[in-house]
Structures are given as C-alpha cells and as structure tokens.
C-alpha positions in Angstrom: -31.7 15.7 -2.3 -35.0 16.5 -0.4 -35.1 14.8 3.0 -38.4 14.7 5.1 -38.6 14.7 8.7 -37.3 11.5 10.7 -39.2 8.7 9.1 -41.8 11.2 7.6 -43.8 11.5 10.9 -43.5 7.8 11.7 -41.5 8.3 14.8 -43.1 6.8 17.8 -45.5 4.7 15.8 -43.2 1.6 15.8 -42.1 -0.3 18.8 -39.5 -2.8 19.3 -37.7 -3.8 22.4 -36.2 -6.8 24.3 -38.7 -8.0 27.1 -38.4 -5.6 29.9 -36.5 -2.8 28.0 -38.0 0.7 26.8 -39.5 0.6 23.5 -37.6 2.2 20.5 -38.1 2.4 16.8 -36.6 -0.5 14.8 -32.8 -0.2 14.0 -33.1 -1.2 10.3 -30.4 -0.3 7.8 -31.2 0.4 5.1 -34.4 1.9 6.0 -37.4 0.3 4.1 -39.5 2.1 1.5 -42.7 1.8 3.8 -43.3 1.0 7.5 -46.6 1.2 9.0 -47.9 0.2 12.6 -49.9 -2.9 12.7 -52.1 -4.9 15.1 -50.8 -7.5 17.5 -47.5 -8.3 19.2 -45.2 -11.3 18.8 -42.5 -12.6 21.1 -39.6 -14.4 19.6 -37.7 -16.9 21.9 -35.2 -19.5 21.4 -38.0 -21.8 20.8 -39.6 -19.9 18.0 -39.8 -22.0 14.8 -38.8 -21.0 11.3 -40.6 -22.5 8.3 -40.0 -21.9 4.8 -42.1 -22.4 1.5 -40.6 -22.7 -2.0 -37.2 -21.5 -0.3 -33.8 -22.8 -0.6 -32.5 -24.5 2.5 -29.5 -22.2 2.6 -31.5 -19.2 3.1 -32.8 -20.7 6.2 -29.4 -21.7 7.3 -28.1 -18.4 6.7 -30.9 -16.6 8.8 -30.6 -18.8 11.8 -26.8 -18.2 11.6 -27.1 -14.4 11.7 -29.6 -14.4 14.3 -27.5 -16.7 16.4 -24.4 -14.6 16.0 -26.0 -11.2 16.6 -28.8 -12.0 19.1 -28.0 -15.6 20.4 -31.2 -16.9 19.6 -31.0 -20.5 18.4 -34.0 -20.7 16.2 -35.1 -24.2 14.7 -36.4 -24.8 11.2 -39.8 -26.9 11.3 -42.7 -27.4 9.2 -45.1 -24.5 8.5 -48.0 -24.4 11.0 -48.8 -22.3 14.1 -47.1 -19.0 15.2 -43.5 -18.4 14.2 -41.2 -17.0 11.3 -42.5 -17.8 7.9 -40.6 -17.3 4.6 -43.0 -17.8 1.7 -42.1 -17.5 -1.9 -45.3 -16.2 -3.5 -45.7 -15.0 -7.2 -48.7 -12.9 -6.2 -46.9 -11.1 -3.4 -47.7 -7.5 -3.0 -44.4 -6.0 -4.0 -43.6 -6.7 -7.7 -39.8 -5.9 -7.6 -37.9 -9.0 -7.7 -35.7 -7.6 -4.9 -38.8 -6.5 -3.0 -40.7 -8.1 -0.1 -43.6 -7.5 2.6 -42.9 -8.2 6.3 -45.7 -8.5 8.6 -45.4 -8.6 12.4 -48.6 -9.9 14.2 -49.7 -12.2 17.0 -49.6 -14.9 14.4 -45.8 -14.2 14.1 -43.5 -12.8 11.4 -44.5 -13.5 7.7 -42.1 -12.4 4.9 -43.5 -12.7 1.2 -41.8 -12.0 -1.9 -42.1 -13.0 -5.6 -38.5 -13.9 -6.0 -35.6 -15.5 -3.9 -33.6 -12.1 -3.8 -36.7 -10.4 -2.2 -37.3 -13.2 0.3 -33.6 -13.1 1.2 -33.6 -9.3 1.9 -36.9 -9.6 4.0 -35.0 -12.2 6.0 -32.2 -9.8 6.5 -34.8 -7.4 7.6 -36.2 -9.8 10.1 -32.7 -10.6 11.3 -32.1 -6.9 12.2 -35.5 -6.5 13.8 -34.4 -9.6 16.2 -31.1 -8.0 17.1 -31.8 -4.5 18.1 -31.7 -5.1 21.8 -28.4 -4.5 23.7 -28.9 -7.9 25.8 -27.7 -10.8 23.6 -29.9 -13.8 23.8 -32.9 -11.9 25.2 -36.3 -12.7 24.3 -37.6 -10.1 21.7 -40.9 -8.5 21.8 -42.1 -7.1 18.5 -45.0 -4.7 18.0 -47.1 -5.2 15.1 -46.0 -3.7 11.9 -46.2 -3.9 8.2 -43.2 -3.3 5.8 -43.2 -3.0 2.1 -39.7 -2.8 0.8 -37.7 -2.6 -2.5 -34.4 -1.1 -3.8 -34.1 2.5 -5.3 -31.2 1.3 -7.6 -30.4 -2.2 -9.1 -26.5 -1.6 -8.8 -25.5 -1.5 -5.0 -21.9 -2.3 -5.0 -18.5 -2.6 -3.2 -15.3 -3.0 -4.8 -12.1 -4.8 -3.2 -8.8 -4.4 -4.5 -6.8 -7.7 -3.8 -4.2 -6.6 -6.5 -2.3 -4.3 -4.2 -2.8 -6.2 -0.9 -4.0 -9.7 -1.2 -7.1 -10.6 0.7 -7.6 -14.3 1.4 -10.8 -16.0 0.3 -12.1 -16.3 3.7 -11.6 -12.5 4.3 -13.4 -11.7 1.1 -16.3 -14.0 2.2 -16.5 -12.0 5.5 -17.0 -8.8 3.5 -19.7 -10.7 1.4 -21.5 -11.6 4.6 -21.8 -8.0 5.4 -22.8 -6.8 2.0 -25.7 -9.2 2.1 -27.1 -8.2 5.4 -26.9 -4.6 4.2 -28.7 -5.6 0.9 -25.7 -4.8 -1.4 -25.5 -6.9 -4.5 -22.4 -6.4 -6.5 -19.0 -7.3 -5.4 -16.4 -5.9 -7.9 -13.0 -7.6 -7.7 -10.0 -5.6 -9.0 -7.9 -8.7 -9.8 -5.1 -7.1 -11.9 -3.0 -4.2 -11.5 0.7 -3.2 -11.7 1.3 -4.7 -8.2 -0.1 -8.2 -8.9 -2.1 -10.6 -11.1 -4.5 -12.4 -8.7 -6.7 -14.8 -10.9 -5.4 -18.1 -12.2 -5.3 -18.4 -16.0 -4.5 -22.0 -16.7 -3.5 -21.1 -20.3 -0.8 -18.7 -18.9 0.6 -20.1 -15.7 3.2 -17.3 -15.7 0.6 -14.7 -14.7 0.4 -16.2 -11.3 3.7 -17.9 -11.0 5.4 -14.5 -11.7 2.8 -11.9 -11.9 1.2 -12.6 -8.4 4.5 -11.9 -6.4 6.6 -8.8 -5.7 9.5 -8.0 -3.7 8.6 -5.1 -1.4 11.0 -2.2 -1.3 13.3 -1.4 1.5 13.2 1.8 3.6 16.9 2.5 2.5 18.2 3.9 -0.8 17.9 0.7 -2.5 14.4 -0.5 -3.4 15.5 -4.2 -3.6 15.4 -6.5 -6.8 12.9 -8.6 -8.5 12.6 -12.1 -7.1 10.4 -14.8 -8.6 8.4 -16.6 -6.0 9.8 -20.0 -4.8 8.0 -23.1 -5.8 5.4 -24.3 -3.1 3.5 -27.6 -3.0 -0.2 -27.4 -3.4 -2.6 -24.8 -5.2 -4.0 -23.9 -1.8 -0.6 -23.0 -0.4 0.3 -21.0 -3.3 -2.7 -19.1 -3.2 -2.2 -17.7 0.3 -0.6 -14.3 0.9 3.0 -14.7 1.6 5.4 -12.6 3.6 8.9 -14.2 3.7 12.0 -12.6 5.3 10.5 -9.2 6.0 11.5 -6.3 3.6 13.6 -8.9 1.7 10.9 -11.5 1.2 8.2 -12.1 -1.4 4.8 -10.9 -1.0 1.7 -11.9 -3.0 -0.9 -14.5 -3.5 -3.6 -15.4 -6.0 -6.9 -17.1 -6.3 -7.2 -20.6 -7.9 -10.1 -21.3 -10.3 -11.5 -23.7 -7.7 -11.5 -20.8 -5.2 -13.2 -18.5 -7.5 -15.7 -20.9 -8.3 -16.5 -21.4 -4.6 -16.5 -17.7 -4.0 -18.9 -16.8 -6.8 -21.3 -19.6 -5.6 -20.9 -18.3 -2.0 -21.7 -14.8 -3.2 -24.6 -16.1 -5.4 -26.3 -17.8 -2.3 -26.5 -14.2 -0.9 -27.8 -12.8 -4.1 -24.6 -11.1 -4.8 -23.0 -10.8 -8.2 -19.2 -11.0 -8.7 -17.8 -8.5 -11.3 -14.2 -9.3 -12.3 -11.8 -6.4 -13.5 -9.1 -7.3 -15.8 -7.6 -3.9 -16.2 -6.5 -2.8 -19.7 -4.8 -1.2 -21.3 -3.0 0.5 -18.4 -2.0 -0.9 -14.9 -0.3 -3.6 -16.8 3.1 -3.9 -15.2 2.5 -7.2 -13.4 1.1 -8.9 -16.6 3.9 -7.4 -18.7 6.6 -8.8 -16.0 4.8 -12.3 -16.5 4.3 -12.0 -20.3 7.1 -9.9 -21.9 5.8 -10.5 -25.4 3.1 -8.0 -24.6 5.6 -5.1 -23.9 5.2 -2.0 -26.0 8.9 -1.3 -26.1 10.4 -4.7 -25.7 11.5 -4.3 -22.1 10.9 -6.8 -19.3 10.0 -4.9 -16.1 9.5 -6.5 -12.4 6.2 -6.6 -10.7 5.7 -3.1 -9.4 6.4 -2.3 -5.9 5.2 1.2 -6.4 1.6 2.5 -5.7 0.1 5.3 -7.8 0.2 5.2 -11.5 2.9 3.4 -13.7 3.7 3.7 -17.3 3.3 0.0 -18.5 0.6 -0.6 -21.1 -0.6 -3.5 -23.2 0.6 -3.6 -26.6 -2.4 -3.1 -29.2 -1.3 -5.7 -31.6 -3.0 -8.8 -32.7 -1.0 -10.9 -30.5 -2.2 -8.7 -27.3 -5.7 -9.0 -28.6 -5.4 -12.8 -28.8 -4.0 -13.1 -25.4 -6.7 -10.9 -23.8 -9.6 -13.0 -25.5 -7.9 -16.2 -24.2 -7.7 -14.7 -20.6 -11.4 -13.6 -20.9 -12.5 -17.1 -22.1 -11.4 -18.5 -18.8 -12.6 -15.3 -16.8 -16.1 -15.7 -18.4 -16.2 -19.3 -17.6 -15.6 -18.5 -13.9 -17.8 -15.6 -13.5 -21.4 -16.0 -15.1 -22.6 -12.8 -14.3 -23.5 -10.1 -17.2 -20.7 -7.6 -16.6 -16.8 -7.8 -17.0 -14.9 -4.7 -16.0 -12.1 -3.8 -18.3 -10.6 -0.9 -16.4 -9.5 1.7 -18.9 -8.3 4.2 -16.3 -5.0 6.1 -15.9 -3.5 4.8 -19.0 -0.4 6.9 -19.4 0.2 7.0 -23.2 4.0 7.7 -23.0 5.1 4.3 -24.2 2.3 4.2 -27.1 3.6 7.9 -28.1 7.4 6.6 -28.3 6.6 3.4 -30.1 7.1 3.3 -34.0 4.8 0.2 -34.3 2.0 1.9 -32.3 2.2 5.1 -34.2 2.0 3.3 -37.4 -1.1 1.3 -36.1 -2.9 4.6 -35.3 -2.0 6.1 -38.9 -3.2 2.6 -40.6 -6.7 2.6 -38.5 -7.1 6.3 -39.5 -7.3 7.2 -35.7 -6.6 10.8 -34.6 -4.4 9.9 -31.5 -3.6 7.5 -28.7 -6.8 8.2 -26.9 -8.7 7.2 -29.9 -6.4 3.9 -30.0 -7.3 3.2 -26.5 -11.1 3.4 -27.4 -10.6 1.2 -30.4 -8.6 -1.4 -28.3 -11.2 -1.5 -25.8 -13.9 -1.6 -28.3 -12.3 -4.9 -29.8 -12.4 -6.5 -26.4 -16.0 -5.1 -25.7 -17.1 -6.5 -28.9 -15.8 -9.9 -28.2 -17.6 -9.9 -24.6 -20.8 -8.9 -26.6 -20.4 -11.9 -28.8 -20.4 -14.1 -25.7 -23.6 -12.2 -24.0 -21.5 -10.0 -21.7 -21.3 -6.4 -21.1 -18.1 -4.5 -20.6 -17.6 -1.9 -17.8 -14.9 0.7 -17.9 -13.7 3.8 -15.7 -14.8 7.1 -17.0 -11.5 7.7 -18.7 -12.9 5.5 -21.5 -15.0 8.6 -22.7 -12.0 10.5 -23.6 -11.3 8.9 -26.9 -15.0 8.1 -27.7 -16.7 5.6 -25.6 -17.0 2.2 -27.2 -20.7 1.7 -27.9 -20.9 -1.4 -25.7 -19.7 0.0 -22.7 -21.2 0.8 -19.3 -19.4 3.7 -17.7 -18.3 3.8 -14.1 -17.7 7.4 -13.1 -14.9 7.8 -10.5 -13.5 11.3 -11.3 -16.6 13.0 -9.8 -20.0 12.5 -11.5 -19.4 14.4 -14.7 -18.5 11.1 -16.4 -21.7 9.5 -15.5 -23.8 12.5 -16.7 -21.9 12.6 -20.1 -22.3 8.8 -20.5 -26.0 8.8 -19.7 -26.8 11.5 -22.1 -24.9 9.4 -24.7 -27.2 6.5 -23.9 -24.8 4.4 -21.9 -25.6 2.8 -18.5 -23.6 4.3 -15.7 -22.5 3.3 -12.1 -21.6 6.4 -9.8 -18.5 5.8 -7.8 -17.0 9.2 -7.3 -13.8 10.2 -5.3 -13.5 11.3 -2.6 -17.1 10.4 -1.4 -17.2 6.7 -2.3 -13.4 6.1 -2.0 -13.3 4.2 1.3 -9.4 4.2 1.4 -9.8 8.0 2.3 -9.7 8.3 5.9 -12.8 8.6 8.0 -11.6 11.5 10.1 -8.6 13.6 11.0 -7.9 11.9 14.3 -4.4 11.0 15.3 -5.5 7.4 15.7 -6.6 6.9 12.3 -4.6 4.3 10.3 -3.0 4.3 7.0 -4.8 5.8 4.0 -5.4 8.8 1.9 -5.8 12.0 3.9 -8.7 13.4 1.9 -11.4 12.7 4.6 -14.5 10.9 3.5 -16.7 11.0 6.7 -19.9 9.2 7.3 -22.1 12.0 6.9 -20.6 12.8 3.5 -21.3 9.3 2.3 -24.9 9.4 3.7 -25.7 12.7 1.9 -24.5 11.4 -1.4 -27.2 11.6 -4.1 -26.8 8.9 -6.6 -29.1 10.3 -9.2 -27.5 13.4 -10.9 -30.3 16.1 -10.8 -29.4 17.3 -14.1 -30.4 14.3 -16.0 -33.9 14.1 -17.7 -36.1 11.3 -16.5 -35.2 9.5 -19.7 -31.4 9.9 -19.1 -31.7 9.0 -15.4 -33.0 5.5 -16.5 -29.3 4.7 -17.4 -28.2 5.3 -13.7 -27.9 1.7 -12.4 -26.7 2.7 -9.1 -23.5 3.4 -7.1 -20.6 1.5 -5.4 -17.9 2.3 -3.1 -14.2 1.5 -3.7 -11.7 0.1 -1.3 -8.4 0.6 -3.1 -5.9 -1.3 -0.9 -2.6 0.5 -1.3 -2.9 1.1 2.4 -5.5 -1.3 3.2 -2.7 -3.9 4.3 -4.8 -6.8 5.8 -8.6 -7.7 6.5 -8.4 -5.4 9.6 -7.8 -2.3 7.5 -10.4 -3.3 4.8 -13.1 -3.7 7.6 -12.0 -0.6 9.4 -12.4 1.5 6.0 -15.7 -0.2 5.0 -17.7 -0.1 8.3 -19.8 1.8 9.1 -19.6 3.8 5.9 -21.1 0.8 4.3 -24.4 1.5 6.3 -24.5 5.0 4.9 -23.8 3.7 1.3 -26.6 1.1 1.7 -29.2 3.5 2.7 -28.0 5.9 -0.2 -28.5 3.1 -2.8 -31.4 1.3 -1.3 -33.8 3.7 0.6 -36.0 6.2 -1.0 -35.0 9.8 -0.5 -38.1 11.0 1.1 -37.5 8.6 3.9 -33.9 9.2 4.6 -33.0 11.2 7.6 -29.4 11.7 9.0 -30.7 12.0 12.6 -32.8 8.9 12.3 -29.7 7.0 10.7 -27.6 7.9 13.7 -30.3 6.8 16.1 -30.3 3.5 14.1 -26.4 3.0 14.1 -25.6 2.1 17.6 -27.6 -1.2 17.3 -25.6 -1.9 14.1 -22.4 -1.1 15.9 -23.3 -3.9 18.3 -24.0 -6.4 15.5 -20.5 -5.7 14.2 -18.9 -6.3 17.7 -20.9 -9.5 18.0 -19.8 -10.8 14.5 -16.1 -9.8 14.9 -16.0 -7.0 12.4 -13.4 -4.2 13.0 -15.8 -1.2 12.3 -14.2 2.0 12.7 -15.7 4.5 15.7 -14.1 7.5 14.1 -17.4 9.0 13.8 -18.2 8.8 17.5 -14.7 8.7 19.2 -14.1 11.7 21.5 -12.0 14.7 20.3 -10.1 17.0 22.5 -10.0 20.9 21.6 -8.3 23.6 23.5 -10.7 26.5 23.9 -8.0 28.9 24.9 -5.2 27.9 22.7 -2.0 26.3 23.4 0.0 29.5 24.1 -2.6 30.9 26.7 -2.8 27.6 28.3 1.1 27.5 28.9 1.1 30.9 29.9 -1.7 30.6 32.6 -0.9 27.0 33.6 -4.7 26.3 33.1 -7.3 26.4 30.4 -10.6 25.2 29.0 -10.9 21.8 27.1 -14.0 21.1 25.1 -15.1 17.5 24.0 -16.9 16.5 21.1 -17.1 14.2 18.3 -17.5 14.3 14.4 -21.3 13.5 14.6 -22.1 15.2 17.8 -24.0 12.1 18.5 -24.1 10.2 21.9 -23.2 10.9 25.5 -19.6 11.8 26.5 -18.7 10.7 30.0 -15.3 11.4 31.3 -13.0 10.9 34.2 -10.2 12.9 35.5 -8.4 10.5 37.9 -7.3 7.8 35.3 -10.0 5.5 35.7 -12.1 3.9 32.8 -15.2 6.2 32.0 -18.6 4.1 32.7 -22.4 5.1 32.3 -21.9 6.2 35.9 -19.0 8.7 35.1 -19.5 12.4 34.9 -21.5 13.6 31.8 -20.0 16.2 29.7 -22.0 19.1 29.2 -19.6 22.3 28.9 -15.9 23.2 28.3 -13.8 21.8 31.3 -11.7 24.3 33.3 -8.5 22.5 34.2 -5.0 23.0 35.3 -2.0 21.6 33.5 -1.2 18.1 34.5 -4.6 16.7 34.2 -5.5 13.7 32.3 -8.8 13.3 30.8 -10.4 9.9 29.7 -13.6 10.2 27.8 -16.0 7.6 26.1 -19.2 7.8 24.1 -22.4 5.9 25.1 -25.6 5.6 23.4 -28.6 3.5 24.4 -27.1 2.3 27.4 -24.0 0.8 25.3 -20.5 1.8 24.7 -20.5 3.5 21.3 -16.7 4.6 21.1 -14.2 3.4 23.8 -12.2 5.7 25.9 -9.6 8.2 24.3 -7.1 10.0 26.7 -5.9 13.4 26.6 -2.9 14.6 28.7 -3.4 18.2 29.3 0.2 19.1 30.2 3.0 21.3 29.0 4.6 18.4 27.3 1.5 17.8 25.3 1.1 21.5 24.3 4.6 21.7 23.1 4.3 18.6 21.1 2.8 18.0 17.5 2.4 14.7 15.7 2.7 14.7 11.9 -1.0 14.6 11.8 -1.1 17.9 13.6 1.5 19.7 11.5 0.5 21.7 8.1 1.6 21.3 4.7 4.0 24.0 3.4 2.7 26.8 1.1 1.7 24.9 -2.3 2.0 21.5 -0.6 -0.6 19.0 0.5 -0.2 16.3 3.1 -1.9 13.8 1.0 -1.0 10.4 2.3 -0.9 8.7 5.7 1.8 6.0 5.3 3.1 3.0 7.1 6.7 2.4 7.9 6.9 -0.5 5.2 4.7 -1.1 2.4 3.2 -4.4 3.8 3.1 -3.2 7.6 0.6 -4.8 10.0 -2.2 -2.6 11.5 0.0 -2.0 14.6 2.8 -0.3 12.7 3.2 3.4 13.0 1.7 5.7 10.4 3.0 9.1 9.1 1.4 12.0 7.2 3.3 13.2 4.3 3.3 15.1 1.2 4.5 13.1 -1.9 5.8 16.3 -3.8 7.4 18.3 -1.0 9.4 17.1 2.1 8.2 19.9 4.1 6.3 20.6 7.2 5.1 23.5 9.3 4.6 23.7 12.9 2.0 26.7 13.4 2.2 29.1 16.0 4.9 27.7 18.0 5.4 29.3 21.4 9.3 29.9 21.5 9.4 31.6 24.9 12.0 29.5 26.9 12.6 27.0 23.9 16.2 26.1 23.6 16.0 22.9 21.3 13.7 20.9 19.0 13.3 17.1 19.3 12.3 15.3 16.2 11.2 11.9 15.9 11.6 11.0 12.2 11.4 8.0 10.0 12.5 6.8 6.5 10.2 5.3 4.2 10.7 3.5 0.9 9.7 6.0 -2.0 7.3 3.7 -3.7 4.6 5.8 -5.0 4.4 6.1 -8.8 3.9 9.6 -10.1 3.4 8.9 -13.8 0.1 10.8 -13.9 1.8 13.8 -12.2 4.7 13.7 -14.7 4.6 16.1 -17.7 5.9 14.2 -20.8 6.3 17.1 -23.0 8.6 19.2 -20.7 10.0 16.2 -18.8 9.9 18.0 -15.6 9.2 16.3 -12.4 6.8 17.8 -9.9 8.5 16.4 -6.9 10.4 19.4 -5.4 14.0 18.9 -4.6 15.7 21.1 -1.9 19.5 21.9 -2.1 21.6 19.9 0.3 25.0 20.7 1.8 26.1 17.3 3.0 26.2 13.9 1.3 22.8 12.7 2.6 21.1 16.0 3.0 19.8 17.8 6.1 16.7 18.7 8.3 16.4 22.3 8.0 14.4 24.6 10.3 13.1 28.1 9.3 11.3 30.7 11.2 8.0 32.4 9.9 8.5 31.5 6.2 9.6 28.2 4.3 13.1 28.6 2.6 13.0 32.6 2.5 12.6 33.0 6.3 15.5 33.1 8.7 17.2 29.7 8.9 17.4 28.9 12.7 18.9 25.3 12.5 20.5 22.9 10.2 21.2 19.1 10.9 22.9 16.7 8.7 21.0 13.4 8.0 22.7 10.0 8.6 23.6 7.4 5.8 20.5 5.4 5.1 22.6 2.3 4.8 23.9 2.7 8.1 21.3 4.0 10.4 17.9 2.9 11.5 14.8 3.9 9.7 13.3 5.4 12.8 15.4 7.8 15.0 15.3 10.9 17.2 16.9 14.2 16.3 17.9 16.9 18.8 18.3 20.4 17.1 19.5 23.4 19.1 18.0 26.7 18.3 18.8 30.4 19.4 16.4 31.9 21.9 13.3 33.7 20.7 10.2 35.2 21.8 6.4 34.8 21.0 4.6 32.7 18.6 6.2 31.8 15.3 5.4 29.4 12.5 8.2 26.8 12.2 9.1 25.4 8.9 10.9 22.0 8.5 12.5 20.9 5.3 14.3 17.7 4.4 17.0 18.2 1.8 17.8 14.6 1.1 17.8 13.3 -2.4 14.5 12.7 -4.1 16.0 9.5 -5.7 16.5 7.9 -2.0 13.9 7.0 0.7 11.3 9.6 1.9 12.0 11.3 5.2 8.9 12.0 7.3 8.3 13.6 10.7 6.5 11.6 13.2 6.4 14.2 15.9 8.3 17.4 16.9 8.5 18.8 20.4 9.7 22.1 21.8 12.3 21.7 24.4 12.4 24.4 27.1 14.8 25.2 29.8 
C-alpha cells in the first residue's frame, strides 16, 4: 500500500488543545478522509449546548455520555440557536455516502451535517474525540477552526466475538459494541455455536440450551471428567449467566435468551452496528449433536466438548437435519433482521461422512464426486433457504473447496487467497486472515502476556494490513466488502481477556478499513494513540500496553554478564515510541525520573524500574528487571525455545476456565520438549524446575491423518509408570543424557510443583534439552521456569 507523509503535509495546520496547553494535531482514530484548516476558534465548556435537527434522541444521549466519560464535560441538550454543537440531518449535505459526514469548527461552534443517520452518528463520534484529546479531564477545550469531510473506504468493518468457547455476558458484549461504535466499526459477528457450546435460545428445541450450553471442564489429572447436564435454575435471566460451579468438577456455560438477543440487536442498531449471527455447519457440531442426538452421523451421543481445536462431529446431511436447521434459522432470522447469516463451513473433518454408509449412498444418489462436494450441496440447500427469506449466507473460505454455493459471501481466514479466488468467481468477500486479524494471537513475546496463541500479531502488523488484494482488477475489487478481526475465545477467558486482546489493535483495524490509504501513516497513528489510551482508561477498558511497555535486553549476553559481574542493559519497546524513564533505587518512575538515552552499564544486583511516557502522560506502567545472577541463570517457559521440529504454539492457563490472574505456560501441543539455549554450566550442580500439569484438552482432528491413522503427537519412551523429565546436553534425544527424574502419580500429587535435578559438573555454554516422557493419553506436562543452581 502506498503511504504518503504524515497527514500528507497537513502537520502543523490543525491545532487542538485544552486551554493553557500546547497545541497539537487532533488525535482522531480512524483518521478522516479530508482535513483542512478553517477560520475561527471555538471554546467548549460544560455550558456549551448541543442541539439536533432530524436526529434521534438516543444519538444526543450517547454523545453526551461519551464526552462526559472521556472528558468530564457534562453537555446539555437544548433547542438550536446560537453558538454550540449542532447535529443536522440534511439531504443535500456535501458528502453523499450514507455513512459520511462533514464537520466544521468555527467561532459559531461545531456543525456536523450528514445525509443519513449513520453519517451523523460517525460525525458525532469524531466530535467526541476532538473534545477528549486533552490530558486534563474536565478541562475547557479550545478548538482551532477546521473542516472535515469523511466517509469510509469499506462497507464491512467488523469484529467477531466467540461466546461459544467462553461465554460473554450481555453487558460485556455491549461494552465491546460501545467501543466498536466509537471506532466506526459497523458489523458485530457473533460465533454462537461450536463444539464447546450452543449459546442461542431456540424455543422449538429447548435441549440446545438446557444441554448444549453447558460443559464440564476437564481436570488437570489423568481423568478429564464426565459429562453432566446443567442443574435446573429458576428464571431465564439466571440460566443465561455464565456458571462456574465447584471448580474443575463444576458446570460451565451460559446462553442468550431471545429477549436478550432482541435487546442486544436493538442496542447495536442504535449505534449503527449490524449483528451477524453464526450457526456453524456442517462441522463444529459436537454441542448440537450432544443436545440433538438424532442429528448424529454415526448414531452416537457425545457430551458437549471440553476440547479446543477441531473435533470430528458433523451434522448429518439427511432431510431431518435440513428440517432442523431450517427451523433453527426461522427463529434466528426473526431475532437478527440484518442481511447476512453466517453458516460457518470451516474445519469440517469428513471422517464421519467417509465411514457412514448412509452418507456414502447419498453422495452416490446425488451424483456428487466426494464429501467436499456434499458439503457444498448441503450448504447450498441452507443458503437457498436463506435467499428465499431475503438473506445472504456467509461462509468461511473452506466452502470454496467443493464448489462455492452461488449464494455465498466468502470470509477469507486462511490468508487472502480465498478472497481473491471468490472475488474472481463473482462472490462478495470479507478479509479476515490469520494471523494478522486473529486477535487471539498475542500482541508481543513479553513474559507478562496472558493466555493466547503464540503467533504474535503486533499492532504494526494490523495497521499495515491492506484490505484490498492488489492482484484484483477494479471490477473484481468491487466484491471486496471490507475486513474484520476475530476474537476466538479458547484462551480469552473473560471480558478482561477480550478487551486486552482487542484494544488497541481495534484502533489499527479501524484505520485500515475506514481511512484512505493516502492519508495513513504509522508514525502519525502512534502520535494519535496516547490520547486514545487515555480514553480507554477513563472508560474502564482493559486495553493492552504491549506495544509500549519496556523490554529489557542484555547487550553483552548472559554468560559475559555472569563472568564479569556487570554488563550493559538496553531498554526499548515494540514500537520505539514514547519516552522511557527509569530508576535504579526501587522507586516508581515519574516524568522527573532519568530519561533513557543509551545502554545502562550496571553491576549485578541492580534492579531497574522503567516506564514509558508520552505527551506528559503515562503510556505504559513501570516494569522491573532484576539484573542479578539469579535472573541470568533463570528462564521462563516464554524464554525457552521449541525443540528441533517443534513449535511453542500456545500459551495456556492452568485450567481451561482460569481467571486472568492465573499463571500461563508456553507449550508445544505436539512435542513435550523444551530447549534452554546457551546455558552457562560453570559451577552448576543442579537444575530446579517449576512445572505444571494441564488438562490435555486440545482437539487435533485437523492434524490427524485418517488414511494412515498416525497421530502427530510425539510420544517419548518412559522407564517408570508415570514417565520422567529427562535432560539432554547439546542435542535432544541423541545428545548425552545428563539426568532423569521420575514424575509423580497425577492422581496423588499437586498440579504445580518444583523438581530438583542434580547434574554432573560441566564447563562452558551448552544447549540443554528437556523432555517429558509421560503418556500422551494423560495430562500435559509443561515447564513454568528452569533455573541453574550453582555451588
């Protein structure tokens, strides 16, 4: 994508500042299509009136609430007349786009004009940001004259929430909607059904929520627990709340009643957001089959899944299944009035269809070539039913594999090729590629990141994402509706996790889908982001500071620092943005603390505390680094490396439904193996491990070869009943074995424990390889940390 210089030469032409503060460019996110300087200043105080013409009262109330929350100004709605903030719905407004608006600041006040309600709403959100740029909350704001013309680049500007894996109560979904609207996102995709839960009340089939909405989380021991149906609870409101009863042995779940969904859809519509429901077919179906066993392909009756990943259960493709789905969709369409209904279509492992005589007979009777073509046929039946009711089906890009149904809009998640292929076939497409727009990927490789996928999707990568594939022609590009980011919730265990994963990456997303490429600038975006981080704090949003928090690096390396008793420590952050200020006496860094400008030459035993500031405000709270021999000899699981051929791909909590305060561990699903690189063994006599046992609840159906029935999870030979922790020097398995410790009985020992492993003396730097030989049918063993113990 071509980027011009910051604001294309507009730097310095626009001024906005609280009274008495220095002037600065407006901190608007997403950046508007056109901004120009105007004549005349306007001062906004708590007495400045708001007036509206042709505008719903709810827009005025929302504008007032946002300004009060982020700036402390309690503006009052009055009749139009005189200087103030005017919201005017005007058919001849300059910007023709229904989501566009003009905003003018002059001595007469702030005037926002739009041809439609959506445009006026987005203009009001821009005005709210103008009024909340200053650091001082409640301050009088002086705006320099300006003229803004704005409209979106793309029509689909989305975010997906996944309450199927971890239920998100209605209030928490509304909090996300509030932030989406302030960022001019307009599509909320709700992933309502999956193997781990069915979250939408369907009155014709009450078992979908009385059974399908509840699961029994696995324990951390060898037993993963047994299925329990949820106890009866009084009142629909109580039933719909997430439940955690009795720890690992309790029932977890929840669902949205139809009354709650109507309320949510109306709440979103009031903010010009369309809610797109997803009923996932034909795969990700274990919860629905648990609740409706007549849909089973092979006649079995599973429990609601406690595994993440991909499971085998599919819908049957017979007439009864089609009737069931049509009945479900009748109630779904009555609740969600928008154009689009998402039908999933992803990760449908065809093992059950391949082994079912009835399915194979159906493929033959329909004259289809294979199971992929059957999926296309099955989804086309449902897509046609939606079309008959004036709706459009959306499916993940796997629906291309068997021939895309002619009615489908394709959502491309496996990179961008699915969108390119579908657009060339004449289908509308939405870009949602992993890993860039998968916000369950971590934002950094920091030790203090919470649970998530270890494939890092940093803020800069999201910002630089180009929605429009450059290989498409102009005509083909018309099929690109836009893009959305996905918040899959296997590891987003609560509202805190969701907010931490979403923000501030949503800011980068909003600019990628709204702003014109010629006006985008990474440097400009970073300059505008500190004001937005203040907005998050003032609204109680748990936005991540991963892009700004201080990282500590050893310029001389661990071994040299240990040998010399001193070394150089460099401070930095992911974005190289902001001022780093530090202390060496244990005190909290402030704006008066020393400014970091070059590597610090320090003696062992020094504790560094460093924070990041921008525009006179704290951007990232202080982090500490203990530059000591103990730290240099210690490695966290995040600092260990995968073994050759492995991949530390997940950052897992201790239990599947842990709170955000629970410890997390990096691990490789396929190899119980870690490498401690360049361990300085001089004087080392033992190793101390802090380890944990985690429930083995990651489904691997998509990594399993049906043809040769060979599991890809590597098993290591054990010599004792419960396996061992084995240490090798230099090379995994083939290097010298330096120690082997038996592991305790999982049923009779704690899930977290420390192990002491004596080793023979050695000299110099060596890679150390650690392998767990416990059975792959029991719990996972993971390393929390390992430390070299010296004389």
